[in-house]
Each structure stands twice: as structure tokens, then as C-alpha cells.
N, C-alpha and C positions, 0 to 999 in steps of 0.2 A: 662746295659751300656757296652761299649766296651773298650778295652785298649786305643784305640785312643781317645775316648771321655773323658775318665778319664785323659789322658795326657793333653788334651786341658783344662779341668776343673782345673787341678792342676796348669798349667801355669797361667791361668787367676787369680786364687786365690792367688798364690804367687806374682804375679805382683801387686795385690792390697796391699799386705802386704809390699813388698819391696819398693813400690812407696812412702810409708810414711817416708822412711829413706832419708838422704841427698844425696843419689846416684841416678843418672839418668839412667845409662846404665849398669845394672847388667846382665851379661850374665850367664845363667844357663847352664853350660857345661854338666852336667849330673844330674840325679835324686839324686845320692848319694851326690854330691856337694851341691845341694840345701837343702837337708835334714840336712847336716852338718851346713849349714848357719842358718837354722831354730833353731837348737839346740844352736848355738852361740847367736843368737838374743834372744832366750828365757832365756838363762842363764844370759845375761846382762840386762834382764828385759825390752827389747825393743819390745817384742812381747807378747801380752796377752796370758795366758794359753789356753783359749778357741780357739783362732785362731791357736795356735801351735798344739793343739790336733786335730783339724779338718784337718789341712794340713798334719800332721804326719800320721794320719789314712789313708788319701787318698794316700799318698806316699807309705805306706805299702801295700795297696791294689794294687796299680799300679805296684810296684816292683814284687809282687807275680804273677800278671798277665803277666808281661813281661817275668819273668823266665819260666813260663809255656809255653808261646808262643815260646820262643827261644828253649826250650827243644823239643817241638813238631815239630818245623821246622827242627831242627837238626836231629831228628829221621827220618823224611821224606826224608831228603837229603841223609842220610846214607843208607836208604832202597831203594833208587832210586825212591821214590814216589813224588818227588818234582814237583809241578805244580804251576807256578807263579800266575796264575789267581785265585787260591784258597786261597791265603795268607790271605785276609781279612776275608773270610768265616771261615777258620781254626782258626784265632785269636779269632773270636767271640765264636766259639765252645769251645775252650780251656779256654776262659775267663768265660765260663758258660752262654753264651747268644746265643748258636747256636743249 
């Protein structure tokens, strides 16, 4: 899987969870904000443990992949090796799929 596909999967899964609550338009401003929300919903017993664990695990994987991607791209920019059309290929390699 790629960072992008994990992000799409994470969004889809969180929307399934959040759709159960009495809110219609929850905007996920960032991964960190959504994880904070997951913790709050879990603590208030609005989110079953199994769903929380699945989402939290994917968020952790996604966060680490994003951190590696950012680090790699920052290094390329600092070294003058920045090439825009390789961003997707690089993200896959850094994420362990390239």
C-alpha cells in the first residue's frame, strides 16, 4: 500500500465511524485532530474498542509513512535533487513499496 491509499482508507473508515454520531459534517482538519477525536469517542464509550484499535493502528502507520515521506522530500530539496515528477515514486519507495 502507499501513503495515499492508506490516507484514503483511513478517511473512508473514519467516515463510517463518525457517520454513526449525530453530526453530519465533521471536517477532519488533520490526522492528529482525527486521532484525538477517536480517543475522545473511545473514552466516552461511543466507539467500540475493535474499531478504535483498527483506526488507531492505521493512523499510526499513516503518520509514520508521512513523516518518512516529508523527511525524504526535505532532504532532496536541501540537496538540490528535487524533481517534481518523482514525488509519487519516492513516496512509495519511502513507504516500503518501491
